[in-house]
C-alpha positions as a Python dict, from the first residue, in 0.01 Angstrom:
ca = {
    (1, 'M'): (0, 0, 0),
    (2, 'K'): (-127, -76, -316),
    (3, 'F'): (-182, 157, -600),
    (4, 'A'): (-341, 105, -966),
    (5, 'F'): (-208, 275, -1270),
    (6, 'I'): (-431, 251, -1529),
    (7, 'Y'): (-336, 274, -1937),
    (8, 'H'): (-583, 463, -2111),
    (9, 'S'): (-547, 460, -2514),
    (10, 'G'): (-595, 760, -2736),
    (11, 'N'): (-557, 892, -3054),
    (12, 'V'): (-204, 894, -3161),
    (13, 'P'): (-46, 1020, -3510),
    (14, 'D'): (142, 730, -3720),
    (15, 'Y'): (455, 891, -3667),
    (16, 'Q'): (420, 895, -3288),
    (17, 'Y'): (300, 593, -3213),
    (18, 'A'): (664, 410, -3182),
    (19, 'A'): (821, 636, -2945),
    (20, 'N'): (509, 602, -2719),
    (21, 'C'): (521, 197, -2693),
    (22, 'E'): (846, 211, -2662),
    (23, 'Q'): (849, 439, -2362),
    (24, 'L'): (541, 257, -2236),
    (25, 'W'): (724, -42, -2225),
    (26, 'K'): (989, 133, -2105),
    (27, 'W'): (798, 221, -1780),
    (28, 'I'): (627, -74, -1731),
    (29, 'D'): (1015, -272, -1712),
    (30, 'A'): (1103, -24, -1492),
    (31, 'L'): (805, -103, -1216),
    (32, 'K'): (951, -489, -1234),
    (33, 'Q'): (1304, -355, -1255),
    (34, 'R'): (1212, -190, -892),
    (35, 'G'): (1016, -480, -751),
    (36, 'I'): (711, -282, -714),
    (37, 'E'): (433, -381, -972),
    (38, 'T'): (297, -697, -797),
    (39, 'A'): (50, -721, -1091),
    (40, 'G'): (-30, -664, -1455),
    (41, 'L'): (-292, -699, -1679),
    (42, 'A'): (-312, -555, -2090),
    (43, 'S'): (-580, -610, -2278),
    (44, 'N'): (-489, -617, -2632),
    (45, 'N'): (-834, -517, -2710),
    (46, 'C'): (-1005, -865, -2597),
    (47, 'G'): (-1085, -801, -2292),
    (48, 'K'): (-1510, -796, -2171),
    (49, 'T'): (-1728, -640, -1920),
    (50, 'A'): (-1940, -844, -1739),
    (51, 'S'): (-2217, -737, -1537),
    (52, 'T'): (-2531, -974, -1382),
    (53, 'G'): (-2634, -1147, -1698),
    (54, 'L'): (-2473, -994, -1912),
    (55, 'V'): (-2078, -974, -2060),
    (56, 'K'): (-1978, -820, -2373),
    (57, 'D'): (-1686, -704, -2607),
    (58, 'Y'): (-1543, -435, -2356),
    (59, 'E'): (-1543, -102, -2585),
    (60, 'G'): (-1339, 183, -2360),
    (61, 'D'): (-976, 297, -2368),
    (62, 'I'): (-815, 114, -2099),
    (63, 'F'): (-577, -133, -2225),
    (64, 'A'): (-347, -217, -1922),
    (65, 'V'): (-366, -185, -1563),
    (66, 'S'): (-14, -251, -1319),
    (67, 'I'): (-77, -312, -979),
    (68, 'I'): (210, -159, -750),
    (69, 'E'): (274, -175, -356),
    (70, 'A'): (454, 152, -230),
    (71, 'E'): (454, 335, 131),
    (72, 'S'): (309, 636, -44),
    (73, 'I'): (168, 720, -353),
    (74, 'D'): (437, 1017, -276),
    (75, 'A'): (709, 771, -230),
    (76, 'Y'): (700, 551, -527),
    (77, 'F'): (679, 877, -748),
    (78, 'F'): (1037, 1085, -565),
    (79, 'G'): (1210, 737, -524),
    (80, 'D'): (1166, 644, -153),
    (81, 'A'): (917, 282, -228),
}
């Protein structure tokens, strides 16, 4: 099965920002090393929202997505993936 991990941004104190980024990239690197991330996308605030007849800058808080493949979400989190 495939699952999407959707990463949301938020208000982070300046003193915590670097540590959060480091932990996030370690998480994503671990997905890749396990060979279960099948696709990933980071927007870097350049995303667009598209609908019928309209394309505009994305205004939400999603900044990245990882697609993983695992037998189940429990198998992923408990190391059986």
